[in-house]
ROMAR-289976 format. One line per 5 residues: number of its first residue (from 1); their letters; for each residue x, y, z of C-alpha. Coordinates in steps of 0.1 Angstrom, whole numbers, plus 5000, padded with zeros to 4 digits. Layout:
# ROMAR-289976
NUM> A> X:Y:Z  ...
END
This chain:
# ROMAR-289976
1> MQGYF> 8362:1148:7880  8394:1164:7880  8386:1190:7907  8376:1160:7931  8408:1144:7924
6> LAFAM> 8427:1175:7934  8405:1176:7965  8415:1141:7976  8451:1149:7970  8445:1180:7992
11> GVILL> 8431:1158:8018  8463:1135:8015  8485:1168:8020  8465:1180:8048  8470:1148:8067
16> QQQAE> 8509:1151:8064  8508:1184:8084  8492:1169:8114  8511:1166:8148  8489:1137:8156
21> LPEVF> 8472:1110:8136  8434:1111:8138  8412:1084:8155  8399:1062:8128  8364:1063:8141
26> WAGAL> 8362:1099:8129  8361:1086:8092  8325:1074:8101  8315:1109:8095  8321:1105:8057
31> LPLAV> 8292:1079:8053  8262:1106:8062  8282:1129:8040  8282:1105:8012  8244:1100:8015
36> SVFFL> 8238:1137:8015  8257:1140:7982  8240:1109:7967  8204:1125:7975  8215:1162:7966
41> LRYQT> 8228:1152:7932  8197:1135:7921  8177:1171:7923  8178:1192:7891  8174:1224:7909
46> TLLAV> 8207:1247:7906  8211:1254:7942  8209:1219:7955  8230:1207:7925  8257:1234:7936
51> IGRTL> 8256:1223:7973  8258:1186:7963  8291:1192:7943  8305:1211:7971  8298:1186:7995
56> LAILF> 8313:1159:7971  8344:1180:7968  8345:1180:8007  8338:1141:8005  8368:1137:7983
61> LGSGF> 8390:1157:8007  8379:1137:8037  8386:1105:8020  8421:1114:8009  8427:1127:8046
66> FWAAA> 8415:1094:8062  8430:1072:8035  8464:1085:8042  8456:1083:8079  8448:1048:8077
71> LAQWR> 8480:1038:8058  8499:1060:8083  8485:1041:8112  8494:1008:8096  8530:1019:8089
76> ISDAL> 8538:1037:8121  8525:1008:8142  8553:0985:8127  8578:1000:8152  8609:0988:8173
81> PHEWE> 8599:0989:8210  8622:1011:8230  8632:0983:8252  8649:0965:8223  8668:0994:8212
86> GRDIR> 8706:0991:8218  8704:0952:8221  8718:0925:8199  8690:0908:8180  8695:0878:8157
91> LVGVV> 8676:0882:8124  8669:0864:8091  8661:0884:8060  8669:0896:8025  8690:0925:8013
96> AELPQ> 8659:0945:7998  8676:0972:7978  8707:0984:7961  8734:0985:7987  8754:1016:7992
101> ANESG> 8791:1014:7997  8811:1042:8014  8844:1047:8033  8833:1032:8063  8814:1001:8050
106> VRFAF> 8781:0996:8034  8746:1003:8041  8717:0983:8028  8677:0979:8035  8670:0947:8051
111> DVEQV> 8636:0930:8049  8632:0911:8081  8617:0875:8076  8624:0860:8110  8634:0871:8146
116> LTRDA> 8656:0843:8161  8660:0861:8194  8634:0852:8219  8605:0878:8226  8621:0904:8204
121> RVPER> 8601:0925:8182  8616:0939:8149  8597:0960:8122  8595:0944:8085  8620:0967:8068
126> ISLAW> 8650:0981:8088  8682:0998:8075  8716:0985:8085  8754:0995:8080  8780:0969:8082
131> YKEGG> 8812:0989:8090  8846:0979:8085  8864:0967:8116  8889:0996:8115  8866:1023:8107
136> RSSNP> 8878:1039:8074  8906:1013:8068  8914:1005:8033  8928:0971:8045  8905:0945:8025
141> EVAPP> 8908:0920:8055  8888:0944:8079  8860:0952:8051  8826:0937:8052  8817:0909:8030
146> QIGAG> 8803:0918:7995  8767:0923:8000  8741:0918:7972  8707:0926:7965  8683:0898:7969
151> ERWQL> 8705:0880:7991  8693:0861:8020  8714:0867:8054  8714:0856:8091  8728:0886:8110
156> TARLK> 8732:0898:8145  8721:0933:8145  8718:0963:8171  8690:0986:8163  8672:1019:8173
161> RPHGT> 8642:1037:8163  8644:1062:8133  8656:1094:8149  8673:1122:8130  8683:1157:8138
166> NNPHG> 8655:1186:8139  8667:1221:8124  8645:1250:8107  8652:1246:8068  8670:1211:8077
171> FDFEQ> 8664:1177:8064  8638:1157:8083  8656:1121:8084  8624:1106:8101  8601:1120:8074
176> WALER> 8626:1103:8047  8626:1069:8067  8588:1068:8069  8585:1077:8031  8606:1045:8024
181> NIRAT> 8592:1024:8050  8622:1023:8071  8612:1016:8108  8645:1011:8125  8682:1017:8119
186> GYVRK> 8710:0999:8131  8745:0983:8121  8756:0946:8119  8776:0935:8151  8805:0911:8147
191> SDENM> 8794:0875:8152  8805:0841:8139  8769:0835:8133  8767:0862:8105  8763:0841:8072
196> RLEQM> 8747:0840:8037  8719:0819:8037  8710:0822:7999  8725:0838:7971  8693:0851:7953
201> VNRPA> 8657:0850:7967  8633:0848:7938  8610:0874:7942  8602:0903:7914  8611:0930:7936
206> YQVEH> 8645:0917:7946  8654:0905:7909  8648:0943:7898  8671:0953:7925  8698:0926:7917
211> LRQEV> 8696:0937:7881  8701:0972:7893  8734:0962:7911  8745:0941:7883  8742:0972:7859
216> RERFL> 8759:0995:7882  8787:0970:7888  8792:0966:7849  8793:1004:7845  8819:1009:7873
221> AILPD> 8839:0981:7858  8840:0995:7823  8847:1031:7835  8869:1025:7866  8885:1059:7868
226> HAYTG> 8863:1081:7846  8850:1115:7860  8813:1110:7852  8806:1074:7857  8783:1081:7887
231> ILVAL> 8762:1103:7866  8757:1075:7840  8748:1050:7871  8723:1076:7880  8706:1077:7847
236> AVGDQ> 8706:1040:7843  8694:1028:7876  8686:1059:7896  8715:1056:7919  8719:1094:7927
241> RAIPR> 8744:1089:7956  8768:1076:7931  8773:1113:7919  8802:1130:7939  8791:1163:7958
246> EQWQI> 8811:1184:7936  8792:1173:7906  8759:1180:7922  8769:1214:7931  8778:1221:7893
251> LTRTG> 8742:1204:7882  8724:1225:7908  8742:1258:7900  8733:1254:7863  8698:1241:7871
256> VNHLM> 8701:1209:7850  8702:1185:7880  8667:1173:7871  8684:1156:7840  8706:1136:7861
261> SISGL> 8676:1117:7877  8652:1095:7862  8631:1124:7850  8597:1121:7833  8614:1134:7802
266> HVTMV> 8635:1104:7800  8608:1077:7807  8586:1095:7781  8612:1096:7755  8621:1056:7762
271> SGLIF> 8582:1051:7758  8580:1071:7728  8607:1055:7711  8593:1017:7716  8561:1029:7708
276> SLFYG> 8573:1044:7673  8592:1009:7669  8565:0987:7677  8538:1008:7656  8561:1007:7624
281> LWRRS> 8567:0970:7630  8533:0959:7639  8515:0975:7610  8536:0959:7585  8519:0925:7595
286> YRLTL> 8485:0920:7580  8477:0889:7605  8488:0910:7636  8469:0941:7626  8436:0920:7623
291> RIPAR> 8441:0906:7657  8451:0940:7676  8453:0972:7659  8488:0986:7656  8483:1016:7677
296> KAAAV> 8470:0997:7705  8497:0971:7707  8523:1000:7703  8505:1017:7732  8508:0986:7754
301> AGLAA> 8545:0983:7745  8554:1017:7752  8538:1016:7787  8557:0984:7795  8587:1001:7785
306> ALGYA> 8581:1030:7808  8573:1009:7835  8603:0989:7830  8628:1016:7828  8610:1034:7860
311> LLAGF> 8614:1002:7880  8650:0998:7868  8656:1035:7879  8643:1030:7915  8605:1042:7907
316> AVPAQ> 8609:1078:7920  8580:1101:7920  8588:1119:7888  8590:1084:7873  8558:1073:7889
321> RTVYM> 8538:1104:7876  8551:1097:7842  8543:1059:7840  8507:1066:7855  8502:1095:7831
326> LAAIA> 8511:1071:7802  8489:1043:7816  8462:1067:7814  8467:1076:7778  8473:1039:7769
331> IALWL> 8439:1030:7783  8420:1056:7767  8439:1047:7733  8426:1010:7739  8393:1019:7745
336> GRSIS> 8389:1044:7718  8382:1074:7738  8396:1110:7738  8412:1122:7770  8424:1156:7778
341> MGAVL> 8460:1162:7792  8444:1177:7821  8424:1146:7829  8455:1125:7823  8474:1145:7849
346> AWALL> 8446:1143:7875  8445:1105:7873  8482:1104:7875  8479:1124:7905  8452:1102:7920
351> AVVMI> 8473:1071:7915  8504:1087:7932  8488:1097:7962  8467:1067:7967  8495:1044:7963
356> DPWSV> 8522:1067:7981  8505:1094:8002  8539:1101:8017  8550:1113:7981  8535:1147:7988
361> LSPGF> 8564:1153:8013  8592:1148:7986  8603:1179:7966  8602:1156:7934  8563:1154:7938
366> WLSFG> 8560:1193:7937  8584:1199:7910  8573:1173:7887  8538:1179:7888  8543:1216:7889
371> AIAVI> 8565:1211:7857  8535:1195:7839  8510:1217:7851  8529:1247:7837  8535:1229:7805
376> LLVSA> 8496:1224:7801  8491:1260:7811  8512:1273:7783  8502:1249:7757  8469:1231:7760
381> GRIGR> 8438:1249:7744  8460:1273:7723  8446:1281:7689  8468:1283:7659  8501:1266:7651
386> THWLS> 8535:1276:7663  8571:1268:7650  8583:1240:7669  8613:1260:7680  8594:1288:7695
391> GWTRV> 8569:1264:7711  8600:1246:7728  8614:1277:7738  8582:1290:7753  8577:1257:7773
396> QWAIT> 8614:1259:7787  8609:1296:7798  8575:1287:7813  8590:1259:7834  8619:1280:7844
401> LGLIP> 8597:1309:7855  8569:1286:7868  8592:1265:7894  8608:1297:7909  8583:1301:7939
406> LLLAM> 8589:1264:7946  8623:1263:7942  8628:1294:7967  8604:1278:7990  8622:1243:7994
411> FQQVS> 8658:1253:7986  8662:1290:7987  8679:1292:7954  8672:1295:7917  8697:1290:7888
416> LVSPL> 8701:1322:7866  8718:1302:7839  8692:1274:7839  8676:1283:7805  8708:1284:7784
421> ANAIA> 8721:1254:7803  8690:1235:7797  8691:1244:7761  8723:1228:7758  8721:1199:7782
426> IPLVS> 8684:1186:7774  8693:1177:7737  8726:1164:7746  8714:1143:7779  8678:1132:7767
431> LVVVP> 8685:1124:7729  8721:1111:7730  8736:1103:7765  8703:1086:7778  8697:1064:7746
436> FTLLA> 8736:1052:7747  8735:1046:7785  8702:1025:7782  8717:1003:7756  8747:0998:7775
441> TLPPL> 8725:0982:7803  8723:0954:7777  8754:0931:7782  8761:0926:7748  8762:0965:7742
446> DFMVL> 8777:0976:7774  8805:0992:7755  8780:1020:7744  8786:1034:7779  8820:1048:7764
451> PAHWV> 8806:1071:7737  8778:1081:7764  8806:1093:7786  8823:1111:7759  8794:1132:7751
456> LSGCM> 8786:1136:7788  8820:1149:7794  8817:1177:7768  8782:1187:7782  8797:1187:7818
461> QLMQW> 8825:1210:7808  8799:1234:7794  8779:1231:7828  8813:1236:7847  8820:1267:7828
466> MSDVP> 8785:1280:7834  8786:1272:7871  8815:1294:7876  8799:1325:7865  8797:1345:7896
471> QAIWS> 8762:1352:7895  8750:1317:7883  8727:1313:7912  8702:1335:7930  8701:1325:7967
476> QHAPP> 8682:1342:7993  8661:1336:8025  8630:1313:8027  8601:1333:8016  8570:1332:8039
481> AWAVA> 8542:1310:8028  8519:1338:8017  8545:1351:7994  8550:1318:7977  8512:1316:7972
486> AGMAG> 8509:1351:7957  8539:1342:7934  8522:1309:7921  8490:1327:7913  8510:1355:7898
491> ICWML> 8530:1334:7873  8498:1314:7865  8482:1348:7855  8515:1357:7836  8515:1326:7817
496> LPGRL> 8478:1328:7807  8473:1332:7766  8478:1371:7755  8459:1363:7724  8434:1339:7713
501> GLGLP> 8441:1338:7675  8419:1333:7646  8407:1371:7646  8392:1365:7681  8398:1394:7708
506> SGFPA> 8427:1397:7730  8432:1373:7758  8437:1377:7794  8442:1413:7801  8470:1430:7825
511> RWLGG> 8492:1400:7826  8519:1423:7837  8503:1421:7871  8514:1385:7874  8549:1400:7877
516> VALLP> 8537:1421:7906  8523:1394:7926  8559:1376:7920  8577:1406:7937  8569:1397:7974
521> IFLTP> 8590:1365:7973  8620:1388:7966  8613:1418:7982  8598:1407:8018  8630:1409:8038
526> PQNPS> 8640:1382:8064  8634:1389:8101  8664:1402:8118  8668:1415:8156  8665:1452:8166
531> PGELW> 8695:1470:8181  8707:1453:8214  8687:1422:8208  8706:1390:8203  8689:1358:8185
536> VTVLD> 8710:1325:8192  8701:1291:8176  8717:1260:8191  8715:1238:8163  8708:1199:8166
541> VGQGL> 8740:1184:8149  8739:1152:8170  8768:1146:8192  8783:1178:8185  8781:1217:8188
546> AVVAR> 8770:1241:8163  8757:1275:8174  8746:1306:8153  8746:1339:8173  8729:1370:8153
551> TQNHA> 8726:1408:8163  8709:1434:8139  8740:1434:8116  8763:1407:8123  8764:1369:8126
556> LLYDT> 8786:1346:8145  8790:1309:8140  8805:1292:8172  8816:1255:8162  8805:1236:8132
561> GPGFN> 8793:1202:8144  8805:1168:8134  8817:1152:8100  8799:1120:8089  8816:1110:8059
566> LDADS> 8838:1121:8029  8806:1139:8013  8785:1149:8043  8789:1170:8074  8770:1192:8098
571> GNRTI> 8783:1222:8076  8765:1211:8042  8739:1193:8060  8727:1215:8087  8746:1248:8090
576> IPFLR> 8745:1261:8056  8709:1254:8049  8701:1270:8082  8721:1301:8072  8704:1302:8037
581> GEGVK> 8670:1299:8050  8674:1325:8076  8690:1351:8049  8724:1350:8066  8746:1357:8035
586> RVDAM> 8779:1364:8055  8796:1352:8088  8813:1379:8102  8833:1356:8126  8834:1318:8126
591> IVTHA> 8847:1304:8162  8862:1267:8160  8867:1261:8196  8893:1232:8193  8903:1203:8169
596> DADHS> 8878:1177:8181  8858:1164:8152  8825:1169:8166  8832:1206:8168  8852:1212:8137
601> GGALS> 8839:1186:8114  8816:1211:8093  8841:1241:8090  8856:1233:8058  8820:1230:8039
606> VLQAV> 8810:1265:8057  8840:1281:8045  8835:1269:8010  8800:1280:8007  8797:1312:8029
611> PVDWL> 8821:1343:8031  8835:1341:8065  8854:1374:8074  8877:1360:8101  8882:1326:8119
616> VSSLK> 8889:1326:8156  8901:1293:8171  8928:1272:8192  8938:1252:8163  8973:1248:8152
621> EDHPI> 8988:1269:8124  8990:1243:8099  8954:1227:8104  8936:1224:8073  8908:1247:8086
626> QLAAA> 8933:1274:8094  8948:1271:8057  8914:1275:8042  8904:1306:8061  8914:1341:8046
631> STHQC> 8919:1356:8081  8927:1337:8113  8932:1348:8148  8938:1327:8181  8911:1328:8208
636> RAGES> 8925:1344:8240  8908:1351:8275  8904:1391:8279  8896:1397:8244  8862:1412:8235
641> WQWDD> 8842:1433:8210  8807:1448:8206  8782:1443:8179  8749:1464:8177  8750:1470:8217
646> VRFEM> 8758:1432:8223  8790:1424:8239  8811:1394:8229  8839:1383:8252  8865:1355:8253
651> LHPPD> 8870:1340:8287  8893:1311:8279  8922:1298:8273  8946:1322:8287  8978:1333:8268
656> QSYSN> 9000:1308:8286  8979:1278:8273  8995:1282:8239  9028:1276:8255  9019:1241:8269
661> PKLKT> 9021:1213:8245  9009:1188:8271  8974:1202:8272  8946:1181:8257  8925:1197:8232
666> NAMSC> 8895:1200:8254  8913:1222:8278  8922:1246:8248  8884:1252:8241  8876:1288:8233
671> VMKIT> 8848:1299:8259  8827:1327:8248  8801:1348:8267  8776:1369:8251  8759:1396:8269
676> TSHGS> 8729:1417:8262  8707:1441:8282  8680:1414:8279  8703:1385:8293  8734:1366:8284
681> VLLPA> 8743:1331:8272  8777:1314:8282  8792:1289:8253  8820:1269:8272  8827:1240:8244
686> DIEKK> 8842:1209:8258  8859:1225:8290  8864:1200:8317  8870:1201:8356  8904:1218:8356
691> SEYQL> 8894:1245:8330  8861:1252:8349  8882:1257:8381  8906:1282:8365  8874:1301:8350
696> VERAG> 8857:1302:8386  8891:1315:8401  8898:1339:8373  8864:1349:8360  8844:1347:8392
701> DALAA> 8811:1366:8390  8815:1374:8354  8805:1335:8346  8769:1342:8357  8746:1336:8327
706> TVLVA> 8709:1335:8317  8716:1306:8293  8743:1278:8295  8752:1254:8267  8766:1226:8292
711> PHHGS> 8803:1221:8289  8814:1189:8272  8777:1177:8264  8769:1169:8301  8800:1147:8306
716> KTSST> 8806:1136:8343  8843:1152:8337  8826:1187:8336  8798:1207:8352  8815:1207:8385
721> TEFVS> 8793:1220:8416  8815:1251:8417  8811:1260:8381  8773:1252:8380  8767:1274:8413
726> RVNPR> 8788:1303:8399  8770:1302:8363  8736:1297:8380  8717:1295:8345  8681:1297:8342
731> LVIFT> 8682:1275:8314  8710:1246:8304  8709:1231:8267  8727:1198:8263  8740:1193:8228
736> VGYRN> 8739:1155:8225  8732:1126:8199  8702:1103:8201  8715:1072:8220  8751:1086:8220
741> RFGHP> 8776:1059:8229  8789:1083:8258  8757:1082:8276  8756:1121:8276  8743:1140:8296
746> KNEVA> 8751:1119:8327  8721:1120:8353  8744:1132:8381  8753:1162:8358  8715:1168:8351
751> ERYKS> 8706:1166:8386  8731:1192:8395  8716:1217:8374  8679:1206:8383  8691:1213:8419
756> IGSRL> 8695:1248:8415  8663:1254:8396  8674:1254:8359  8651:1242:8331  8670:1215:8310
761> LRSDT> 8667:1211:8272  8683:1182:8250  8690:1185:8213  8683:1149:8209  8647:1153:8222
766> DGAVS> 8639:1189:8217  8657:1195:8183  8672:1228:8177  8667:1256:8203  8660:1291:8192
771> LRFAN> 8665:1320:8219  8657:1356:8216  8672:1379:8241  8645:1408:8236  8622:1431:8257
776> SEVTV> 8641:1422:8291  8636:1386:8288  8645:1354:8267  8620:1335:8246  8627:1298:8240
781> QTARS> 8616:1279:8211  8623:1243:8201  8622:1228:8166  8603:1197:8174  8574:1216:8194
786> LRRRY> 8574:1243:8164  8569:1218:8137  8556:1187:8153  8547:1160:8127  8530:1126:8137
791> WHDIP> 8562:1107:8123  8586:1124:8147  8598:1099:8173  8592:1104:8209  8622:1090:8229
796> S> 8613:1069:8261
END
C-alpha cells in the first residue's frame, strides 16, 4: 500500500500546480477505472495483475487529485465579493488564533459568526489588523484594546480579498492565506459600536488558543528583558514570530532553525518520556495490568501527550507528521501487529495530505518528510549492530547531505557549519531547554523558564560564534528542477548501504556516482545576459518601486521599495530573495532616488545582506542609508557610464537642485535612462509636472524610450501630455499596490498613454514584469502569467 499512498500524495501535489481548478464532473472518470481495477486484480495471470496494479496506482493518483480539487473548490468558493471590498461591514465573531502585536497595533484571525450589515457577504475566516490611532505611537491612549484568543467581539471592519505581491523566488501571500483558510484581510474601523461581547467562547479550538496566549504572556512577564524569550515562546507554543529577525539569521546560518520550531524531534521526545513514565508506573499495578497491558496504556498516553503538545504548538506540518506516525505505531501496538517504519511514514503522509492538501505547498512538508525518509534510508533494514554514537553521527550526516537539494531549491542556501552546530544544539535544546520550557508551561512550575533561558543563552552564544564564520553558509542561485531531481537521486544512491554484513557480499556498487549526480546543482550556472543585452525586472513591491537591471557582468538596483514594519521591508522580503535566486551575488550600483519611504524602505536590508559597490542618491549626507553605505555619490544630470555595451545615463536632478532647500523630495528624484541597441527604458521615479517640463526642455528627444516605468505611480500630478508624447513608450509599467489609498494609477493618466498606443501593465494585477532587451526587440513576461495558480486572485 505504500506505493499507492505515495501515488495519492502525488495527485494532491499535481493539483496544487494547476492554474485553474478542474470541473468536478471529470472525477466520474475514476468510476470505470475502479471497476477495471477490481476485475483485473481478480485474475491470477502475471500480465493482467501488473496491469491491474498499474491502473490501481493511477486510480490513487486520480483520487488524490480530485480529493484536493474538491476541497479547493469548497475553500475558494468562500470568497469576499469584489463589490464589498473597501466598504464598512459590521461583524460579530471570535478571535480564532493567537493575536500578534507589533509596533503599529495587533493582527488576529477572526471567525465570522454573524454579518450585521445588510446584504453583505463575508468569508467565515478573515484576518484583521487593529491599528493604533497614531500609527506607531507609543502612547497607550491611542493603542487598540487588549485582544484575547477566544473572545467574541462586535467590530466594524473594512475588507479586501487576499492579494499579495508576486515575484520570482518570492513569498506567495495568497498561497499562505489559502493554506490557513484566510479568505479576506482588512482592518478594524474606528466605531463606537466596537465592543467585546464575551470574554471566552467555550469551544475546544478557542480554549487551546487561549491557553497558548496565557503561556506566552506568562513567559513574557517572567522574562521581560531577556534576549531569548522569543525562542522559548516559540518552543512552548509555536509562535515563531516572537523570534527577532537577527536571531533568525543566526539560526539559519548555523542550520539549527529547525530546533527553534516545534519539530518532530521535540514531539517524539515528549511522547517517549510520557510513554516511559506511564509504562513504568502502570506495570507496577497488578489490577491495572490485568485490565489493559502496560505497553498499550503507555502507547495511548504517549500519543495523547504528543497530540497535546502539537496542539499547544499550533499543529504545524512537522508536528502533524509526527503525531500521525505515532498514531500508526500506537494502533499497531494496540492491535498486536508489527508494522515497518516505511508503512508508518506512508500512513502519516496519507493522513497529512488528506486532512490538509495544501500542506504540500509548505517547505516544512518537504523538509519534514524528507528528513524522515533519509533516516529510514540509512537505518532501516541494516544488518548488524553499531555503536550509538556512530549511528547518531551517520544519521546527522545523512540528514545534512540529504536535504541539500531541497534547501537549495527552496531557499538557495545551505549552512556549512550545520553538522557541528547541530551536534551541539540538538542535545542542549532537545534534552534540556525543551523539557524545562514545557515544565514552565504549568503555572506552579513557571520558574523553570529561567534555567531554560540560561542554557539557551549559552547555546546561542556558541551559535553566534559559528554564524560569524565568514563561510558559514553556502548561497547560490536557484538550481533548475532537473538538477534538483538528479541531486536527490544521487544522494539516495550515495546513502545506500556499502556492505551488508554477516559475511554477505558487498552492498551497492559505485556509490560515488551519487556524488557526480549531485554536481549539476552546484555547477549549472545561472542565466545571464549576453554582451549588449539588458535584462530588467520591475519587482512587485506593492505601492513603491524597486527595479533590478542586469548586463552581462554587472547589476544595478534602482530603488528598494517600501518598509512594512521594524522587521520586514521590501529589501528582505522581495529584493534579496530575488537577487539570491537569480545568482546575483554583488550589486555594482544601488540608486535610491529620493528619501520617500516607498522608494528607500528596503535599502538598509539590502546593504546588510549584499555587497554594494557604490550608492547613488539624492539623500542628505546624514541620512541613515548614506551612513550605512561604503561609497556614496550624488545623482546629477549629465553623468553617464557604460557596462557591457549598455549605456546608463542620469537625466535629473540638475546640479542647482541641491542648493535649493525648498524643493520637495519628489523633485529630487534621480531619473535614469538605460539604452541598448535593442531598445531603452526610462526610470523617472516620482518626478512631477514641474520636473517633467524641465526634462522635456533640457533633454528633448533624448527622453524617447521603448519602455517607461510611469512617473509617480501614475498619479495625476505626473505624466503630462508633453512628457508622454516626448517619451512615446511602447510599454508603460505602473508600480502600484492593490487597492492603494491613492487610487493610482489615475484613469485619466492611463488613458493618456493608451491614446498614443502604449501597452499598459500594472504590478498589482501582473506582478513583477521581466524585460529582456535582446535580438533587436523587447520580450515581456509577467510573474502572474508565468506561474499562474488557481488561488491567485483576479482583480475586478
